C-alpha positions in Angstrom: 0.0 0.0 0.0 1.5 3.3 -1.1 -0.6 5.7 1.0 -1.5 5.9 4.7 -3.1 9.3 4.5 -5.9 10.9 2.4 -5.7 13.8 0.0 -8.9 15.9 0.3 -10.0 16.7 -3.2 -13.0 18.6 -2.0 -10.8 20.9 0.1 -8.5 21.4 -2.9 -11.4 22.5 -5.1 -12.8 24.8 -2.4 -9.4 26.5 -1.9 -9.0 27.0 -5.7 -12.5 28.5 -5.9 -12.0 30.9 -3.0 -8.7 32.2 -4.4 -10.4 32.6 -7.8 -12.8 35.0 -6.2 -10.0 37.4 -5.3 -9.4 39.6 -8.4 -12.2 37.9 -10.3 -13.1 39.6 -13.6 -16.4 39.9 -15.3 -15.9 37.0 -17.6 -14.7 34.7 -14.8 -10.9 35.3 -15.1 -8.5 36.4 -12.5 -6.7 39.7 -12.4 -4.3 39.6 -9.4 -1.1 41.6 -9.9 1.9 41.1 -7.6 2.1 43.4 -4.6 -1.5 44.7 -5.2 -4.4 44.8 -2.7 -5.7 41.6 -4.3 -2.3 39.9 -3.8 -2.5 41.0 -0.1 -5.9 39.4 0.3 -4.8 36.2 -1.4 -1.7 36.0 0.8 -3.9 36.4 3.9 -6.1 33.5 2.8 -3.1 31.3 2.0 -1.5 32.2 5.3 -4.6 30.9 7.0 -4.4 27.6 5.2 -0.7 27.2 5.9 -1.4 27.7 9.6 -4.2 25.1 9.5 -1.6 22.7 8.1 0.6 23.3 11.1 3.1 25.7 9.5 4.7 28.9 10.9 4.2 31.6 8.3 6.3 34.7 7.3 7.0 37.0 4.4 10.6 37.5 3.2 11.8 40.8 1.8 11.1 39.7 -1.8 7.5 39.3 -1.0 7.6 35.5 -0.9 5.1 33.9 1.5 6.7 31.1 3.3 5.1 28.4 5.5 7.5 26.2 7.5 6.9 23.0 9.4 9.9 21.7 11.4 11.1 18.1 11.1 12.1 15.8 13.9 15.8 16.0 12.9 17.2 19.5 13.4 20.2 18.6 11.2 18.2 17.3 8.2 18.1 19.3 4.9 15.1 21.4 4.0 12.6 20.2 1.4 10.8 23.1 -0.3 7.6 23.0 -2.3 5.9 25.9 -4.0 4.6 27.9 -7.0 2.8 31.3 -7.2 -0.5 32.9 -6.6 -0.2 36.1 -8.8 -1.8 36.1 -12.3 -1.5 37.6 -15.7 -4.1 40.3 -16.6 -7.4 38.4 -16.8 -5.8 35.1 -16.5 -7.0 31.7 -15.1 -7.6 30.4 -11.6 -5.3 27.3 -11.8 -2.0 28.7 -13.1 0.4 28.5 -10.2 -2.4 28.2 -7.7 -2.6 24.4 -7.8 1.1 24.2 -6.9 0.6 26.2 -3.7 -2.8 24.7 -2.8 -1.6 21.2 -3.6 1.6 21.6 -1.5 -0.4 22.9 1.5 -2.9 20.0 1.1 -0.1 17.4 1.1 1.5 18.8 4.3 -2.0 19.0 5.9 -2.9 15.5 4.9 0.3 14.1 6.5 -0.4 16.1 9.6 -4.0 14.8 9.9 -2.7 11.3 9.5 -0.1 11.8 12.2 2.8 11.2 9.8 6.0 12.9 11.1 8.7 14.1 8.8 12.3 14.1 9.9 13.2 16.9 7.4 11.8 20.5 7.7 9.4 21.4 5.0 8.6 24.8 3.5 5.8 25.7 1.2 6.4 29.0 -0.7 4.1 31.2 -2.7 6.6 33.1 -4.8 6.1 36.8 -5.4 5.5 38.0 -9.0 6.2 34.9 -11.0 4.2 36.2 -13.9 5.8 39.6 -14.2 3.2 41.8 -16.2 3.1 44.6 -13.6 6.8 45.5 -13.8 7.7 43.7 -17.1 9.9 41.1 -15.4 8.7 37.8 -13.9 10.1 35.2 -11.5 11.0 38.0 -9.2 10.6 36.2 -5.9 12.5 33.1 -7.0 15.2 35.2 -8.6 15.5 37.1 -5.4 15.7 33.9 -3.3 18.7 32.7 -5.3 20.5 36.1 -5.3 19.6 37.2 -8.9 18.0 40.6 -8.2 19.9 43.8 -8.9 19.1 47.4 -8.0 18.0 48.1 -11.5 15.3 45.5 -11.1 13.8 47.5 -8.3 13.4 50.6 -10.5 11.1 49.0 -13.1 7.8 50.9 -13.0 4.2 49.8 -13.5 1.7 51.7 -15.7 1.0 54.0 -12.8 4.7 55.0 -12.5 5.2 53.1 -9.2 8.6 51.4 -9.0 8.9 47.9 -7.7 10.9 49.3 -4.8 8.0 51.5 -3.8 5.5 48.7 -4.3 7.5 46.4 -2.0 7.6 49.2 0.7 3.9 49.7 0.3 3.4 46.0 0.9 5.2 46.4 4.3 8.5 44.9 3.2 12.1 46.2 3.5 13.7 46.0 0.0 16.9 47.5 1.5 17.3 44.3 3.5 16.8 41.8 0.6 20.2 40.3 1.1 18.9 38.8 4.4 16.4 36.7 2.4 18.8 35.1 -0.1 19.2 31.4 0.3 22.7 30.0 -0.3 23.6 26.7 -2.0 23.2 23.9 0.5 20.4 25.6 2.5 17.7 23.9 0.5 18.1 20.1 -0.1 15.3 19.8 -2.7 12.7 21.9 -4.4 9.4 20.4 -5.8 6.8 22.2 -7.9 3.4 21.2 -9.3 1.8 23.2 -12.1 -0.8 22.9 -14.8 0.8 21.9 -18.1 -0.3 25.0 -20.0 -0.2 22.9 -23.2 -2.1 20.1 -24.9 0.2 17.1 -24.6 -1.3 15.4 -21.6 -4.8 15.7 -22.8 -3.8 14.3 -26.2 -2.0 11.4 -24.4 -4.9 10.7 -22.1 -2.8 11.2 -19.0 -3.7 13.2 -15.9 -0.2 13.8 -14.7 3.3 14.3 -16.3 6.8 14.4 -15.0 8.9 17.3 -16.2 12.5 16.6 -17.3 13.6 20.1 -18.3 12.4 23.7 -18.5 13.0 26.1 -21.5 14.7 29.4 -20.6 13.1 32.7 -21.4 14.7 36.0 -22.3 12.4 39.0 -21.9 13.1 42.1 -23.9 11.7 45.6 -24.0 12.2 47.2 -27.4 11.8 50.9 -28.1 11.7 52.3 -31.7 11.9 56.1 -31.9 11.0 58.3 -34.9 9.6 61.7 -35.3 6.1 62.7 -34.3 4.0 64.6 -36.8 0.5 65.5 -38.0 -1.3 62.5 -39.6 -2.8 64.7 -42.3 0.1 67.0 -43.3 3.3 64.9 -43.4 3.7 63.1 -46.8 4.1 59.4 -46.6 7.6 59.5 -48.2 8.8 62.1 -45.7 7.8 60.3 -42.5 10.0 58.7 -39.8 7.2 56.5 -38.5 8.2 54.1 -35.7 4.9 52.3 -35.9 5.6 51.1 -39.5 9.1 50.1 -38.4 7.8 48.2 -35.4 5.2 46.4 -37.5 7.9 45.3 -39.9 10.1 44.0 -37.0 7.2 42.2 -35.3 6.2 40.5 -38.5 9.8 39.3 -39.0 10.1 37.9 -35.5 7.6 35.2 -36.4 9.7 34.1 -39.3 13.0 34.3 -37.4 11.6 32.1 -34.5 10.1 29.6 -36.8 12.9 29.3 -39.4 13.8 25.8 -38.1 10.5 23.9 -37.9 12.2 21.1 -35.9 13.3 23.5 -33.1 11.1 24.4 -30.1 12.0 28.2 -30.3 9.1 30.5 -29.7 8.8 34.3 -29.8 5.9 36.4 -28.5 5.1 40.1 -28.6 2.6 40.5 -25.8 2.5 44.2 -25.2 2.8 47.3 -27.5 2.5 51.0 -26.6 2.4 54.0 -28.9 3.5 57.5 -27.6 1.9 60.0 -27.5 -0.9 57.7 -28.7 -3.2 60.0 -30.6 -5.4 58.7 -33.4 -4.3 61.6 -35.6 -0.7 61.7 -34.6 2.3 59.9 -36.2 3.9 58.4 -33.1 7.1 59.6 -31.6 8.0 56.1 -30.3 6.7 52.6 -30.1 7.6 50.3 -27.2 6.9 46.6 -27.2 7.8 43.5 -25.3 9.4 40.3 -26.7 9.6 36.9 -25.0 11.9 34.4 -26.6 12.2 30.9 -25.3 14.1 27.7 -26.1 15.4 24.6 -24.3 18.8 25.3 -26.0 20.4 28.5 -24.8 22.8 28.7 -27.8 19.9 28.4 -30.2 17.8 30.9 -28.2 20.7 33.4 -28.2 21.2 32.9 -31.9 17.6 33.9 -32.5 17.9 36.9 -30.2 21.0 38.1 -32.2 19.1 37.7 -35.5 16.2 39.8 -34.1 18.6 42.5 -33.0 20.4 42.5 -36.4 17.0 42.9 -38.2 16.0 45.7 -35.8 19.2 47.5 -36.8 18.5 47.0 -40.5 15.0 48.3 -40.3 16.0 51.4 -38.3 18.8 52.2 -40.6 16.5 51.9 -43.6 13.8 54.0 -42.1 16.0 56.5 -40.2 14.8 55.4 -36.8 16.5 54.9 -33.5 16.2 51.9 -31.3 16.9 50.6 -27.8 16.8 47.0 -26.8 16.7 46.3 -23.1 17.0 42.9 -21.6 14.5 42.8 -18.7 15.1 39.2 -17.7 17.3 36.3 -18.8 17.1 32.8 -17.4 19.0 29.8 -18.7 17.2 26.5 -19.5 17.3 24.0 -16.6 17.1 20.2 -16.2 15.3 18.5 -13.4 17.4 16.2 -11.2 17.7 12.7 -12.7 17.2 11.1 -9.3 13.9 13.0 -8.7 12.7 12.1 -12.2 13.5 8.4 -11.4 11.7 8.7 -8.0 8.6 10.3 -9.5 8.5 7.7 -12.3 8.6 4.9 -9.8 5.9 6.4 -7.6 3.7 7.3 -10.5 3.7 3.6 -11.5 2.8 2.6 -7.9 -0.1 5.1 -8.0 -1.2 3.7 -11.4 -0.6 7.2 -13.0 1.9 6.1 -15.7 3.0 9.7 -15.9 4.9 10.5 -19.1 8.2 12.5 -19.2 7.9 15.9 -20.9 9.6 19.2 -21.4 8.2 22.5 -20.1 8.0 25.3 -22.6 6.8 27.7 -19.9 9.2 29.2 -17.3 8.7 28.4 -13.6 10.1 29.3 -10.3 11.8 25.8 -10.2 14.3 26.9 -12.9 15.7 29.6 -10.6 15.8 27.2 -7.6 17.8 24.9 -9.7 20.7 27.3 -9.2 21.0 26.3 -5.6 19.4 22.8 -5.3 18.0 19.8 -7.1 14.5 20.3 -8.5 11.6 18.2 -9.6 8.3 19.2 -11.4 4.9 17.7 -11.9 2.5 18.8 -14.6 -1.3 18.4 -14.4 -3.5 18.1 -17.5 -5.4 21.2 -18.4 -8.4 21.4 -20.8 -7.3 22.0 -24.4 -3.9 23.2 -23.2 -5.4 26.6 -22.6 -3.8 28.9 -20.0 -3.4 32.6 -19.2 -7.1 32.9 -20.0 -10.4 32.8 -18.2 -11.0 29.5 -20.1 -8.2 27.9 -18.2 -9.4 24.7 -16.5 -8.0 21.6 -14.7 -10.3 18.9 -13.3 -10.2 18.5 -9.5 -9.6 14.7 -9.9 -6.4 15.4 -12.0 -5.2 18.0 -9.5 -5.7 15.5 -6.6 -3.7 12.9 -8.5 -0.9 15.4 -9.0 -1.0 16.3 -5.4 -0.8 12.6 -4.5 2.4 12.2 -6.5 3.8 15.4 -5.1 3.1 14.2 -1.5 4.5 10.8 -2.1 7.7 12.4 -3.5 7.8 14.6 -0.4 7.5 11.6 1.8 10.2 9.7 0.0 12.7 12.6 0.5 11.5 14.1 3.8 10.7 11.0 5.8 14.1 9.4 5.5 
């Protein structure tokens, strides 16, 4: 018999539903930006659940919410589980959430069954994994491994508030961030569960998958500057229009990223802003984001360089200026082979037969891989849809993922 405890699927569903009400949009999505009032409310609710699971709860200076349960062996290594509870604008209620809710449920189920762990366990809701507010994600996990610089704190949201100011308004002390950095050796293992955000598991008819590696994203902010003018009086052949230049560049990005059909390289422009933004004004500047991802850092950087070269060509041809700013760059990471082997064995015992798979999306786990071994579990989501109000994962599948997560926790923390 594998299990001596019970995962409460009903409680998991109730917790996901309650979190989904915080920042709920008119069409059933979730809009919960990091360090916002909605984020504060969500953290208060998660704090309550962590405490009910027997954990002591605190916030570090990166805004990471941490619940800790001590083990019976004070010298044993820490096992950490986690994900995030912030969302993209009008996103779904499962992305990140199931990893936090599932980890808390696993710890609580073990507590209710009277199963003691020799290793200490922490469940972390990482701050600002998504990154839309300050145009730079994975903030809390980057911070935890010492990858935050002062310039990261000066990124502003659409209201002109810097991340530094937002952290202060949240009651944190950004000047003391160094105290919240975890060193290599402090964390013995990190485990994360997340919805797949793709269609593979549904097509394969599997509820759960085991992640072997995570693609690394580079986030860029690109500004193309021309000369503003009256829409009716400047002849077409005399314009320095950055909108047309940006359109040419964005169109080319699709071709550059898909040049090798066998490669998993992807490029996405998700945000674009024209200044001054008048309907009858030739813009002075266009600013847009670019997210490039690949499991091979050499191939990803090659694509990045080709995009930069094309930007230069377009701007030279159209007499425009450009600025390309790297907002975030994270290398691809592999999950630890021993964790993959352990999860594979346990999934067979649980009759899950979880397939191995690559994650095209970035996760907090890829940052934790810099200081410890990592393992990831994917849960099937309907039609592979994510970052949308249509995002959906069945409670039964989430419970199966939570079972595998908890069994893995037991294997490493009970020893």
